[in-house]
C-alpha positions in Angstrom: -7.8 -15.5 -4.3 -4.2 -14.2 -5.5 -2.1 -12.3 -2.9 -1.8 -8.3 -3.6 1.3 -7.6 -5.5 4.4 -6.9 -3.3 5.4 -3.3 -2.7 9.3 -2.5 -3.6 11.3 -2.0 -0.6 12.7 1.5 -1.8 9.1 2.7 -2.5 8.3 1.7 1.1 11.6 3.5 2.6 10.7 6.4 0.6 7.1 6.7 2.0 8.5 5.6 5.5 10.9 8.6 5.6 7.9 11.0 4.6 5.8 9.7 7.0 8.6 9.8 9.7 9.0 13.4 9.3 5.5 14.3 9.5 5.2 12.1 12.7 8.1 14.2 14.2 6.6 17.5 13.0 2.9 16.6 14.1 4.0 15.0 17.5 6.1 18.3 18.0 3.3 20.5 17.2 0.9 18.9 19.7 3.8 18.9 22.3 3.9 15.2 22.4 7.4 15.5 21.8 10.0 18.1 22.8 12.9 18.2 20.3 15.9 19.9 21.6 17.7 22.7 19.6 21.2 21.4 18.1 22.6 24.1 16.1 22.3 25.0 12.6 22.8 23.3 9.6 25.2 25.0 6.6 22.1 26.2 4.9 20.8 28.2 7.9 18.2 25.7 9.1 17.9 25.0 12.6 18.8 21.4 13.6 17.4 19.8 16.5 17.8 16.3 18.4 15.5 14.0 20.3 16.6 11.6 22.7 15.2 8.6 23.0 17.2 6.3 25.3 20.8 6.2 26.5 21.9 5.1 23.0 19.5 6.4 20.5 19.5 10.0 19.9 17.2 11.1 16.5 18.6 14.2 14.8 16.9 16.2 12.0 16.6 19.8 10.3 13.3 21.7 10.8 11.6 25.3 10.1 9.1 26.6 12.1 6.0 28.5 10.8 2.8 29.9 11.5 0.5 28.5 14.6 4.0 27.0 15.8 3.8 24.6 12.9 7.1 22.2 12.3 8.6 21.5 8.7 10.9 18.6 9.1 13.2 17.9 6.4 13.1 14.1 5.8 16.3 13.7 4.1 17.9 14.9 7.2 16.8 12.5 9.7 19.3 10.1 11.4 20.2 7.5 12.3 17.3 6.1 10.4 14.0 7.1 9.0 11.6 4.0 10.2 8.6 5.4 12.1 7.8 2.0 13.1 11.1 1.5 14.8 10.9 4.8 16.5 7.7 3.8 17.8 9.3 0.6 19.3 11.8 2.5 21.0 9.8 5.6 22.1 6.2 4.2 23.0 6.9 4.4 26.5 9.7 6.5 27.4 9.1 9.5 25.1 5.4 9.3 23.9 4.1 7.5 27.2 1.7 5.2 25.5 -0.2 2.2 26.9 0.8 -1.3 25.7 -2.9 -1.5 23.8 -2.5 1.8 22.3 1.0 1.1 20.8 -0.3 -2.1 19.3 -3.0 -0.4 17.7 -1.2 2.5 16.6 1.6 0.3 14.7 -1.4 -1.4 12.7 -2.6 1.8 12.0 0.6 3.5 10.7 1.5 0.3 8.8 -1.8 0.4 6.9 -1.0 4.3 6.3 2.4 3.2 5.1 1.0 0.6 2.6 -1.5 3.0 1.1 1.1 5.6 0.9 3.2 3.4 -1.0 0.8 2.3 -3.3 -0.4 6.1 -4.0 3.3 6.8 -5.0 3.6 3.9 -7.5 0.5 5.6 -9.3 1.4 9.4 -8.9 0.7 11.7 -11.4 2.3 15.1 -12.7 1.1 18.3 -11.2 -0.1 18.9 -14.6 -2.1 15.7 -15.1 -3.6 16.5 -11.6 -4.9 19.5 -12.9 -6.5 17.7 -15.8 -8.5 15.6 -13.7 -12.3 15.8 -12.9 -13.7 16.1 -9.3 -14.2 12.5 -8.7 -10.9 11.2 -10.7 -8.9 13.8 -8.6 -10.3 12.5 -4.9 -8.5 9.2 -5.9 -5.0 10.8 -5.8 -5.2 12.5 -2.4 -3.0 11.5 0.4 -5.2 12.0 3.1 -5.5 14.3 6.2 -2.3 16.2 6.5 -2.7 16.6 10.4 -3.2 13.1 11.3 -0.4 10.7 11.1 -2.0 7.5 10.8 -4.6 8.9 8.4 -5.5 5.7 6.4 -5.3 3.3 9.4 -8.9 1.9 8.7 -9.2 -0.6 11.3 -11.4 -3.6 10.1 -9.9 -3.5 6.7 -8.3 -6.2 5.4 -5.8 -6.0 2.4 -8.1 -7.2 0.1 -10.7 -4.7 1.2 -8.4 -1.8 0.8 -7.7 -3.0 -2.5 -11.5 -3.1 -3.3 -12.8 0.1 -1.4 -10.0 2.6 -0.8 -10.1 6.0 -2.6 -6.7 5.5 -4.1 -7.8 2.0 -5.3 -9.6 4.2 -7.8 -12.2 1.2 -8.6 -15.5 1.8 -9.8 -17.9 -0.4 -8.1 -21.8 -1.4 -7.9 -23.7 -1.3 -4.6 -26.3 -3.6 -3.6 -29.3 -2.3 -2.3 -31.5 -3.6 0.8 -35.1 -3.1 1.6 -36.1 -2.3 5.5 -39.5 -2.5 7.1 -41.4 0.5 8.1 -41.3 -1.2 11.4 -37.5 -0.2 11.5 -36.8 2.0 8.5 -37.8 6.1 8.8 -37.3 8.3 5.6 -36.7 12.1 5.8 -36.5 14.4 2.9 -36.6 18.3 2.1 -39.9 19.4 0.7 -39.2 18.5 -2.6 -38.4 15.2 -1.9 -41.2 14.6 0.5 -42.1 11.4 0.2 -39.8 8.2 -0.7 -41.4 7.7 -4.1 -40.1 11.1 -5.4 -36.4 10.3 -4.2 -36.4 7.0 -5.7 -38.3 8.1 -9.0 -35.1 10.3 -9.5 -32.6 7.8 -8.1 -33.7 4.6 -9.4 -34.5 3.8 -13.2 -38.1 2.4 -13.6 -36.5 -1.2 -14.7 -34.4 -1.3 -11.5 -37.8 0.2 -9.2 -39.2 -2.7 -10.7 -36.9 -5.3 -9.9 -37.0 -4.4 -6.3 -40.4 -4.5 -6.0 -40.5 -7.9 -7.3 -37.8 -9.0 -5.1 -40.0 -7.9 -2.2 -43.1 -9.3 -3.8 -41.2 -13.1 -4.5 -41.0 -12.8 -0.3 -44.6 -12.5 0.1 -44.2 -9.3 1.2 -45.8 -5.8 0.1 -43.2 -3.6 -1.3 -45.3 -0.5 0.1 -44.1 -1.5 3.3 -40.5 -1.1 2.8 -37.9 1.5 2.4 -35.0 0.9 -0.1 -31.2 2.1 0.3 -28.0 1.3 -0.9 -25.3 -0.4 1.5 -21.6 -0.8 1.6 -20.7 -4.5 0.9 -18.3 -4.3 3.4 -20.7 -3.4 5.9 -23.1 -5.7 4.8 -20.7 -8.8 5.1 -19.0 -7.3 8.4 -22.2 -5.8 10.2 -25.5 -6.0 9.0 -25.7 -9.8 8.0 -24.4 -10.8 11.4 -26.0 -8.2 13.6 -29.2 -7.6 11.8 -29.5 -11.8 11.5 -33.1 -11.8 13.2 -34.4 -9.3 10.9 -33.1 -10.8 8.0 -34.6 -14.1 9.2 -38.1 -12.6 9.5 -37.9 -10.4 6.1 -37.8 -7.2 8.3 -34.7 -6.6 5.9 -34.4 -8.4 2.6 -31.5 -8.3 0.4 -31.7 -6.4 -3.2 -29.6 -6.5 -6.3 -27.3 -3.5 -7.2 -28.8 -0.6 -9.1 -25.8 -1.0 -11.7 -24.6 2.6 -11.1 -20.9 2.7 -11.2 -19.8 4.6 -7.8 -16.3 5.8 -6.9 -15.4 6.4 -3.0 -14.4 9.8 -2.0 -11.7 10.6 0.6 -14.3 10.4 3.3 -14.5 6.6 2.3 -18.1 6.1 3.2 -19.5 8.7 0.6 -19.4 7.8 -3.1 -20.0 9.3 -6.3 -22.1 8.2 -8.9 -19.7 8.4 -12.3 -22.3 6.5 -14.2 -24.9 9.4 -13.7 -22.9 12.5 -12.4 -26.1 14.6 -12.0 -27.3 11.9 -9.8 -27.0 12.2 -5.9 -24.0 11.2 -3.6 -24.8 8.4 -1.2 -23.0 8.4 2.1 -23.2 5.1 3.9 -22.3 3.8 7.2 -18.8 2.1 7.2 -17.9 0.5 10.8 -14.2 0.8 10.7 -12.0 2.9 12.9 -10.3 5.9 10.8 -9.1 9.3 11.6 -10.2 9.1 15.1 -13.8 8.1 14.9 -15.8 4.9 13.8 -17.2 5.9 10.6 -20.9 5.0 10.8 -24.0 7.4 10.4 -25.6 8.5 13.9 -29.4 7.7 13.7 -30.6 11.3 15.2 -28.3 13.0 12.9 -29.2 11.0 9.9 -32.8 11.5 10.3 -32.3 15.3 11.2 -30.1 15.8 7.9 -32.8 17.1 5.4 -34.2 19.2 8.1 -30.8 20.8 8.7 -30.5 21.3 5.0 -33.6 23.1 4.8 -32.5 25.5 7.6 -29.2 25.9 6.1 -30.3 26.8 2.8 -33.1 29.3 4.0 -30.3 31.4 5.5 -28.6 31.6 2.2 -31.3 31.9 0.0 -32.8 34.7 2.5 -29.5 36.6 2.3 -28.4 38.5 -0.7 -24.9 38.9 0.2 -24.5 34.7 0.8 -27.0 34.3 -2.5 -26.0 36.7 -4.9 -22.4 38.2 -3.9 -20.8 35.2 -2.7 -22.8 32.7 -4.6 -21.9 30.1 -2.2 -22.8 26.2 -2.8 -24.3 24.4 0.1 -24.4 20.9 -1.1 -27.5 19.6 0.4 -28.2 16.2 2.3 -31.9 16.2 0.8 -33.1 12.8 2.0 -32.1 10.3 4.3 -33.2 6.7 5.6 -32.3 5.1 8.8 -32.7 1.9 10.1 -33.1 1.3 13.8 -31.3 -1.7 15.2 -34.2 -3.1 17.4 -31.5 -3.8 20.6 -28.5 -1.6 20.3 -30.8 1.7 19.8 -32.6 1.0 23.1 -29.5 0.5 25.2 -28.1 3.8 26.5 -24.9 2.7 27.4 -23.7 0.5 24.5 -20.9 2.4 22.8 -21.6 4.7 19.4 -20.2 2.6 16.9 -23.2 0.0 17.4 -26.1 3.1 17.1 -24.5 3.8 13.4 -24.9 0.7 11.7 -27.4 0.9 8.7 -28.8 4.0 6.9 -28.3 6.4 3.8 -27.9 10.2 3.2 -28.3 11.3 -0.5 -26.4 14.3 -0.9 -26.6 16.8 -4.2 -23.6 16.5 -6.4 -21.3 19.5 -6.9 -21.5 18.9 -10.7 -25.1 19.8 -10.4 -24.4 23.5 -9.4 -21.6 24.3 -11.7 -21.8 27.0 -14.2 -20.5 26.4 -17.8 -16.8 26.5 -17.7 -16.6 26.0 -13.9 -14.8 23.0 -12.1 -14.6 21.9 -8.7 -11.6 20.6 -6.4 -11.6 20.2 -3.1 -9.2 22.3 -0.9 -7.5 19.5 0.4 -6.1 19.0 -3.4 -4.2 22.5 -2.9 -1.8 20.8 -1.1 -1.0 17.5 -3.5 2.8 17.6 -4.7 3.8 15.3 -7.5 6.6 12.8 -7.8 8.7 15.8 -8.4 7.7 17.7 -5.7 5.6 20.5 -7.8 2.6 21.4 -6.1 -1.1 21.5 -8.0 -1.3 25.1 -6.6 1.8 26.1 -8.6 0.2 24.6 -11.6 -3.2 26.1 -11.2 -1.6 29.3 -10.6 0.8 29.1 -13.8 -2.3 28.2 -15.9 -4.1 31.0 -14.3 -1.8 33.7 -15.7 -2.0 35.7 -12.6 0.6 36.8 -10.3 0.7 34.3 -7.4 -0.3 37.3 -4.8 -3.3 37.8 -7.1 -4.3 34.3 -7.1 -4.2 33.7 -3.4 -6.2 37.0 -2.8 -8.8 35.4 -5.2 -8.7 32.0 -3.3 -9.1 33.9 0.0 -11.8 36.0 -1.3 -13.8 32.6 -2.7 -13.4 31.3 0.7 -13.7 33.2 3.6 -16.7 35.9 2.6 -19.5 32.9 2.8 -17.9 31.4 6.2 -17.3 34.6 7.8 -20.9 35.9 7.2 -22.5 32.8 8.4 -20.3 32.9 11.6 -20.8 36.7 12.4 -24.6 37.2 11.1 -26.2 33.8 12.2 -23.5 32.5 14.7 -23.2 29.4 12.7 -20.1 27.8 11.4 -19.2 24.7 9.0 -16.3 22.7 9.6 -14.3 23.9 6.5 -11.5 21.2 6.3 -10.0 20.4 3.2 -12.7 17.7 2.2 -15.7 19.7 3.3 -14.5 22.8 1.6 -14.9 22.7 -2.3 -13.1 25.4 -4.2 -14.8 26.4 -7.4 -12.7 27.6 -10.3 -13.3 29.1 -13.4 -12.3 28.3 -17.0 -8.7 29.9 -16.5 -8.1 28.0 -12.7 -9.0 31.2 -10.9 -10.8 30.6 -7.8 -14.3 32.0 -7.9 -16.4 30.5 -5.1 -17.2 28.2 -2.3 -18.8 24.8 -2.1 -19.7 23.2 1.4 -20.9 19.6 2.3 -21.4 17.5 5.2 -23.9 19.9 7.4 -25.5 17.5 9.7 -21.9 16.4 11.3 -20.1 19.7 10.9 -22.4 22.5 11.4 -22.1 23.8 14.9 -24.2 27.1 16.5 -23.4 29.4 19.1 -24.8 29.0 22.5 -25.2 32.4 22.9 -28.8 33.3 21.9 -29.5 35.2 18.8 -32.4 36.6 17.0 -31.5 34.9 14.0 -32.0 31.7 15.7 -35.4 32.2 17.0 -36.8 30.6 13.6 -34.8 27.4 14.0 -37.0 24.5 13.7 -37.2 22.5 17.0 -35.8 19.3 15.3 -32.8 21.2 13.8 -32.2 22.7 17.5 -32.3 19.4 18.8 -29.7 18.0 16.8 -26.9 20.8 16.1 -24.3 21.2 18.3 -23.5 24.2 20.3 -20.7 25.9 21.5 -19.6 29.1 23.3 -18.7 32.2 20.9 -15.1 31.9 21.7 -14.9 28.3 20.9 -17.0 28.7 17.7 -14.1 30.5 16.0 -12.0 27.1 16.3 -13.9 25.7 13.5 -12.6 28.2 11.3 -9.1 28.2 12.8 -8.6 24.6 13.2 -10.7 23.3 10.3 -9.1 25.9 7.8 -6.2 27.8 9.0 -4.4 25.2 10.9 -5.7 22.1 9.2 -5.1 23.4 5.6 -3.5 26.9 5.5 -0.8 26.0 8.0 0.5 23.5 5.1 -0.4 25.8 2.2 1.7 28.5 3.4 4.8 27.2 3.4 4.2 25.1 0.3 3.4 28.8 -1.4 6.8 30.2 -0.1 8.5 27.2 -1.6 7.0 27.3 -4.8 5.4 30.7 -5.5 8.0 32.9 -3.8 5.5 34.2 -1.4 7.2 34.6 2.3 4.7 33.1 4.8 4.4 36.3 6.6 2.7 37.9 3.3 0.4 35.0 3.2 -1.2 35.4 6.4 -1.3 39.1 6.1 -3.4 38.0 2.9 -5.7 36.0 5.1 -6.2 39.0 7.5 -6.8 41.5 5.2 -9.7 39.6 3.6 -11.3 39.0 7.2 -10.6 42.9 7.8 -12.4 43.6 4.5 -15.2 41.5 5.7 -15.5 43.6 8.9 -15.5 46.7 6.4 -18.2 45.4 4.3 -20.6 44.9 7.3 -19.7 47.7 9.9 -23.1 46.8 11.5 -22.0 43.3 12.5 -19.1 45.0 14.5 -20.5 43.4 18.0 -20.5 40.2 16.2 -16.8 40.5 14.8 -15.7 41.3 18.5 -18.1 38.3 19.8 -16.6 36.0 17.4 -12.9 37.3 17.5 -10.7 35.5 14.7 -8.0 38.1 15.6 -7.2 37.5 18.8 -3.6 37.1 20.1 -4.0 33.4 21.0 -5.8 30.4 20.4 -6.2 27.2 21.8 -4.2 24.5 20.3 -6.5 21.6 19.3 -4.8 18.2 18.7 -5.7 15.4 16.6 -3.0 13.1 17.4 -2.9 13.4 21.0 -6.6 12.7 21.1 -5.9 9.1 19.7 -2.5 8.6 22.0 -3.2 10.0 25.0 -6.9 10.9 25.5 -9.2 8.1 24.0 -6.5 5.7 22.3 -8.8 2.9 20.9 -11.1 1.9 23.8 -15.0 1.9 23.0 -16.5 4.9 23.9 -20.4 5.9 24.5 -20.2 9.2 22.6 -17.9 10.2 19.9 -14.8 11.8 20.8 -13.7 15.4 20.1 -10.1 16.9 19.6 -8.1 17.5 22.9 -7.1 20.7 23.8 -3.5 21.5 24.6 -2.4 25.0 25.8 -2.4 28.0 23.2 -0.4 29.0 20.3 0.3 32.6 18.9 -2.8 33.6 16.1 -0.6 34.7 13.1 -3.6 36.9 12.3 -3.3 39.3 15.0 -2.1 42.4 14.5 0.2 41.9 11.4 
């Protein structure tokens, strides 16, 4: 196998400087670092210093923003801009990291830098980004804006990344396997009540016949098996070694590919079908550690995905505001197959990564729900900038013909009403971060409505009893996470406002001429408009108070550095909480 092409040193340095600026900004936001004021630059930008040792002091320029945000100027950093060198000097004295955490973090940062450098090498203009369809645009995204090591992908080799990372933009065929009913379990929404209905839609007759023939050739009855696609990396690294007894006794049988070409999305374990865009996307377990967690599929939640979909769809379909006014799209997880591991799934103390090894969730594609002339882009894509610094958002505003303020009002009117109504009316919240929230645009690139994905992983309900939950099915109640009302609002604050708008606001200030204070006033105005639209929910507006003076500061990088590190855990980790920050939506 030929080695991967070497990256130009200048390109590496450019990506490193940008990543170091992000490191300083996000670590300062989470108060992992405490930069000291150091005067003012000639252009009025505040300067800061960060002593790392007696002989090393970093200096840089930074502006502050809502929620305590930091915007560090990459070109202002001295004496150098290498985040890896910074880490070797600051890991114990400034960051307080253990040796094992430092070692793994260097690996994650290096992998992230390599991916960033390759992304830079194939970056296109904002105009070209605007012309890409949903699947292709995913391959140009730069990853989680908040997490510093956002492409660590521990477990992937360089060759794996070149094949399976979203930025590789390489369509791939997925093999399938058959799992015996003794191990495998199927669930589907009513329209897919049996696996035959699913396979009738997802597999051609010829492919289905080939799968059945492969089972028969092993002397087994195809009726005793369930079929599911599998990630080739997962097959090689996890299934073949850990399910070796089941492969030997033919409880699991390898199958050929279905021949459809698929592209990985930013979540890396979810694949869009580009051979048949109306076919369902597949979400597969991938036992790599990336952005805080192992990217498997929890057995219990995979089983429950269709039931959660049916319940959430029922709320939408019985509510005229959600169904007819907002026309929110909820991309249902309509079918699933889970495959138990005979040992790991029965050992209560085993780390969670060993309980998420094999399964599949079939999800509706967004293309199936779009009207003629509509197109979809993830919310995360609005933060994308091209090699010349021009933002995709600026390009879309230009194409819309609207004034920037009017375009932002349309964006907030598309995003917020359905999210707020689910929260206030049903005590239910999604995690509307940049990849889960999808903006639907009309033919003029004006935002019109919202699509949401990832129900079973990211739907939470209030722990306060509500009459709207009386009809919740037991299997849904058993799997959905519950939170106190005051914390439930954090999913909108941290997922949407802190996780996306914290970056979008200064971008709009720089490129659209909208002061950050005006940006947040427009967000608040949309929330207030929703309150006025539903005066009968006044008590719920107060229970789920998005306009409180301060909110808890959720920390993602602190979780990795100081809370969980890289150790195995019995349960999936959650974001750390560290102090509070002022809420820019309070009493503007």
